Structure formats: C-alpha cells, structure tokens
C-alpha positions, 0 to 999 in steps of 0.5 A, spaced: 613 778 788 610 785 790 616 788 787 614 785 780 607 786 780 608 794 782 613 794 776 608 791 771 603 796 774 608 802 772 610 799 765 602 799 764 601 806 767 596 803 772 594 806 779 596 801 785 591 801 790 593 799 797 589 796 803 591 793 809 589 791 815 595 791 820 601 796 820 605 790 819 603 789 812 605 796 810 612 796 814 613 789 810 611 793 803 614 800 805 621 800 801 617 796 795 612 802 795 617 807 796 621 805 790 614 804 786 613 810 780 606 808 779 601 812 783 599 809 789 592 810 793 592 808 800 585 806 802 581 808 809 586 813 812 591 807 812 587 804 818 591 807 824 590 803 830 588 809 835 590 805 841 597 805 838 598 813 838 601 817 832 608 815 833 606 807 831 611 805 826 606 803 821 603 810 821 609 814 821 611 809 815 605 812 812 606 819 813 613 818 810 611 815 804 606 821 803 611 826 804 616 823 799 612 819 794 606 820 789 602 817 793 595 819 794 591 817 801 583 816 801 580 819 807 575 814 808 572 809 812 574 813 819 569 808 822 574 802 821 579 805 826 574 810 830 573 808 838 568 813 839 563 812 833 560 818 829 563 823 828 569 820 829 573 826 833 578 821 835 581 820 828 581 828 827 589 828 829 590 822 825 587 825 819 590 832 820 597 829 820 595 825 813 593 831 810 600 835 812 604 829 809 600 828 803 598 835 801 591 837 800 592 835 792 593 828 794 588 827 799 581 824 796 575 821 798 
C-alpha cells in the first residue's frame, strides 16, 4: 500500500508529491505521511473546502503535518477552492495559516 510506496521513495531519495480532492483522502493518509521521511510536497494549498471553515478536520491535519514534518506546501491553484474568483480574497486566511504552519522556507509556488 501507501506506506510501502513511501518507504521506496525514502530509500531512493525521491520527493513525494501529494494531490488530493477531498479532506477524507488526507485524513486516511495522514499517519503514513507523517511517518514518511522523504520530502513531501502537498499540491494546491491542500485544496481546503472554504465552506467547511478553518477548523475542518482535513485542513487541521494539513497544518499539523506542516508543523511537524519536512512537508512543503504549494501555494498554487487558489481558483480550485475560491468561491469568489480573482483575486481569491476568500482564501487569504487559509493561505496565512499554511504559511504559519509550514514556514516561509517550506512554501513554494
């Protein structure tokens, strides 16, 4: 399963990119990702569902991963979660939380 694939990535010095469409997917994989020692890149701001708020379980799990791991977050594709369109102001507080959790050094575009 997923743990074995991540183990192979670690052994080979690979970077693991993670892209999911629903917080349930992150919640299912959270413990495996947290244990992984390979660098992990989370795509598209983790695709938070803005209607569920900052405290939604998947977003909180993502913030925990950012605080406790060598994970990197891509601050990209805000159009995927914004309900307002350009300039995606409704995503600002989510992006701020991501920057706080991952640190500026582990945020990429």
